[in-house]
C-alpha positions in Angstrom: -74.5 -19.4 -2.1 -74.1 -21.9 0.8 -75.7 -21.6 4.2 -72.2 -20.9 5.7 -72.0 -17.8 3.5 -75.3 -16.4 4.8 -76.8 -15.4 8.1 -80.3 -14.4 9.4 -81.4 -10.8 9.2 -84.8 -11.3 10.7 -86.4 -14.0 8.7 -84.3 -13.2 5.6 -81.0 -14.9 4.8 -78.3 -12.3 3.8 -74.6 -12.5 3.0 -72.6 -12.5 6.3 -70.7 -9.5 5.2 -73.9 -7.5 4.7 -75.7 -8.1 8.1 -73.7 -5.5 10.0 -74.6 -2.8 7.5 -78.3 -3.8 7.4 -78.6 -3.7 11.2 -76.8 -0.3 11.1 -79.5 1.0 8.7 -82.2 -0.1 11.2 -80.7 1.8 14.1 -79.8 4.9 12.0 -83.5 5.1 11.2 -84.9 4.7 14.7 -82.2 6.4 16.8 -84.0 9.7 17.5 -87.2 8.0 18.6 -85.6 5.0 20.3 -86.4 5.9 23.9 -90.0 6.9 23.1 -90.6 3.6 21.3 -89.0 1.6 24.1 -91.5 3.1 26.6 -94.4 2.5 24.2 -93.5 -1.0 23.2 -92.9 -2.3 26.7 -95.4 -0.1 28.6 -92.3 1.2 30.5 -91.5 -2.2 31.8 -88.0 -2.1 30.2 -87.0 0.2 33.0 -87.7 -2.6 35.5 -85.8 -5.1 33.4 -82.8 -2.8 33.4 -83.1 -2.0 37.1 -82.9 -5.8 37.8 -79.8 -6.0 35.6 -78.2 -3.3 37.7 -79.1 -5.1 40.9 -77.5 -8.4 39.8 -74.3 -6.7 38.4 -72.5 -6.4 41.8 -71.1 -3.0 40.6 -69.8 -0.7 43.3 -67.6 2.4 43.7 -64.4 2.4 41.8 -65.4 -0.3 39.3 -64.8 -0.2 35.6 -67.9 -1.1 33.6 -68.5 -1.7 29.8 -72.0 -1.2 28.5 -72.0 -2.8 25.0 -74.7 -1.7 22.6 -75.4 0.9 25.2 -77.4 3.0 22.8 -79.1 6.0 24.5 -77.4 5.3 27.8 -80.0 4.0 30.3 -77.7 1.5 31.9 -74.7 3.7 31.5 -76.3 6.5 33.5 -77.2 4.1 36.4 -73.7 2.6 36.4 -72.2 6.1 36.4 -73.8 6.8 39.7 -72.7 3.5 41.2 -69.0 3.6 40.3 -68.6 7.2 41.4 -65.7 9.5 40.6 -63.1 6.8 41.1 -64.7 4.5 38.6 -65.4 4.5 34.9 -68.2 3.5 32.6 -67.6 2.9 28.8 -70.7 3.3 26.6 -69.9 1.3 23.5 -72.1 1.0 20.4 -71.3 0.0 16.9 -73.9 2.4 15.6 -72.7 6.1 15.3 -76.3 7.5 15.4 -77.2 5.6 18.6 -73.8 6.6 20.2 -74.4 10.2 19.3 -77.9 10.2 20.9 -76.5 8.6 24.0 -73.6 11.0 24.3 -75.8 14.1 23.8 -78.4 12.8 26.3 -75.8 12.0 29.1 -73.9 15.2 28.5 -77.1 17.2 28.7 -77.9 15.5 32.0 -74.5 16.5 33.3 -73.7 12.8 34.1 -70.8 12.2 31.7 -67.8 13.0 33.9 -66.9 9.4 34.4 -68.2 8.1 31.1 -66.2 7.3 27.9 -68.0 6.9 24.6 -66.5 4.4 22.1 -67.7 3.2 18.7 -66.9 -0.5 18.8 -67.9 -3.9 17.4 -68.7 -6.4 20.1 -66.9 -9.1 18.1 -63.5 -7.2 18.3 -63.6 -5.1 21.4 -60.8 -2.5 21.4 -59.8 -2.9 25.1 -57.0 -4.6 27.0 -57.3 -8.1 28.4 -58.7 -8.4 32.0 -59.8 -4.7 32.0 -63.5 -4.5 33.2 -65.2 -5.6 36.4 -68.5 -5.9 34.7 -69.9 -6.0 31.1 -73.5 -5.6 30.1 -75.2 -5.9 26.8 -78.9 -5.1 26.8 -81.0 -5.9 23.7 -78.0 -5.9 21.5 -76.7 -9.5 21.3 -79.4 -10.6 18.8 -78.1 -8.0 16.3 -74.5 -9.2 16.5 -73.4 -11.2 13.4 -71.1 -13.7 15.2 -72.5 -14.1 18.7 -69.9 -16.7 19.8 -67.1 -14.5 18.7 -68.6 -11.6 20.6 -69.0 -13.6 23.8 -65.3 -14.7 23.6 -64.3 -11.0 23.1 -66.3 -10.0 26.2 -64.7 -12.9 28.1 -61.2 -11.6 27.1 -61.7 -8.0 28.4 -63.3 -9.0 31.7 -61.2 -9.3 34.8 -61.1 -12.7 36.5 -64.1 -12.7 38.8 -65.9 -10.2 36.6 -69.5 -10.6 35.5 -71.2 -10.6 32.1 -74.9 -9.8 32.0 -76.9 -10.3 28.8 -80.4 -8.8 28.9 -82.3 -9.9 25.8 -85.7 -10.8 24.5 -86.1 -14.6 24.8 -88.7 -17.3 24.5 -92.1 -17.0 26.4 -92.6 -19.9 28.8 -96.2 -20.7 28.0 -98.1 -21.3 24.8 -100.8 -18.8 25.5 -98.3 -16.0 26.2 -96.3 -17.0 23.2 -99.5 -16.7 21.0 -100.4 -13.3 22.4 -96.9 -12.1 22.1 -96.7 -13.1 18.4 -99.9 -11.2 17.7 -98.5 -8.1 19.4 -95.1 -8.4 17.8 -96.2 -8.8 14.2 -99.3 -6.6 14.1 -99.0 -3.9 16.8 -95.2 -3.2 16.8 -94.9 -2.4 13.0 -98.0 -0.3 13.2 -96.6 1.6 16.2 -93.3 2.0 14.4 -95.0 3.5 11.4 -97.0 6.0 13.5 -94.0 7.1 15.7 -91.0 6.8 13.5 -92.6 6.5 10.0 -90.7 3.2 9.8 -92.7 0.0 10.0 -90.0 -2.2 8.5 -87.4 -1.7 11.3 -90.0 -2.9 13.8 -90.9 -5.8 11.6 -87.2 -6.7 11.7 -87.2 -6.3 15.5 -90.0 -8.9 15.9 -88.3 -11.3 13.5 -84.8 -10.9 15.1 -86.3 -11.8 18.5 -87.7 -15.0 17.1 -84.3 -15.9 15.5 -82.3 -15.3 18.7 -81.2 -18.3 20.8 -83.6 -19.4 23.5 -82.6 -19.3 27.2 -80.9 -22.7 27.4 -79.1 -22.3 24.1 -77.7 -18.9 25.1 -76.6 -20.3 28.4 -74.7 -23.0 26.6 -73.1 -20.5 24.3 -71.8 -18.6 27.3 -70.4 -21.8 28.8 -68.7 -22.5 25.5 -67.1 -19.1 25.7 -65.6 -20.2 29.1 -68.0 -18.4 31.4 -68.8 -20.2 34.7 -71.7 -20.0 37.1 -74.0 -19.3 34.2 -77.6 -18.7 35.2 -80.6 -16.9 33.7 -83.7 -15.2 35.1 -86.9 -15.1 33.1 -88.9 -11.9 33.3 -92.4 -11.1 32.1 -93.0 -14.8 31.5 -89.8 -15.3 29.5 -90.4 -12.5 27.0 -87.1 -11.2 28.4 -84.3 -13.1 30.1 -81.3 -11.9 32.0 -78.3 -14.2 31.7 -75.3 -13.9 34.0 -71.9 -15.5 33.8 -68.6 -15.1 35.6 -65.1 -15.2 34.2 -63.0 -17.6 36.3 
C-alpha cells in the first residue's frame, strides 16, 4: 500500500477510507463524558479559548452561523444568544452520538429555537454557496480526513466578507512547555480517560492526533491556499492552542 493510499490516525497509518470510521468510533465512545473530560483536561481553560473565539467572530444579531464539529454545543449556545430570533445557528457534526448529546443538551436548556442540527461531513458541506456570515470549527479539523478539501468546502458556503475561525490544538512555542505538555498528554490524559470514561485508547489517540496536526504557520498556509484572505492566528496558553481566522474575499 502506497503512502497516497494511507493517512495518519494518530501515529498509525490507516487506509484513507477507514479514517472517518475510526474517528467515529473514538467519539461514539467518549460522547457522554465529553464535557466532563474537557473541563478536567484543560482545567476549565477551554471555556476561555471558546470565549475568545466568540469575541473574534464579529457575529451579531441576524447573522447565520455554522458551527462545524459543534459536538455538545458550547459555541452554538453562545452564538444562539448573539444572533437572536432573526438569526440562525447550525450545529453540524459528522458523529451521530456527539450530535445527539448536543441536541439534547441545548433543547434541555431551552436555547434551541434558532438552532438547526445537521449531521454533515466538513469535506462536503450540504449547504448553498455564500450562505453563512461566520463558520467555526473548534477542535475538529485535526480529525478531518482531507483538511484541504474541508477548508475549500467552508470557503464555498461562506458569504463574501464572512469569517472562518479554526480553534485547534497546535505547537507550544517553547521547548520547556513542549516537554511538559508531552508528559501530560501521553501519561496523564490516557490515565484520566481510563478513570472517567473507561477508555484510555481514545485519549491516547487525542494526544497523537494533536502532534500530527499542522503547526500554526502550516495551517495558515493551507487557509491561504483555500483562498482565504487576511489570515492570522493567535496563540493561546503558550501555543498549546491557536485560533486561526480568515476572511472570504
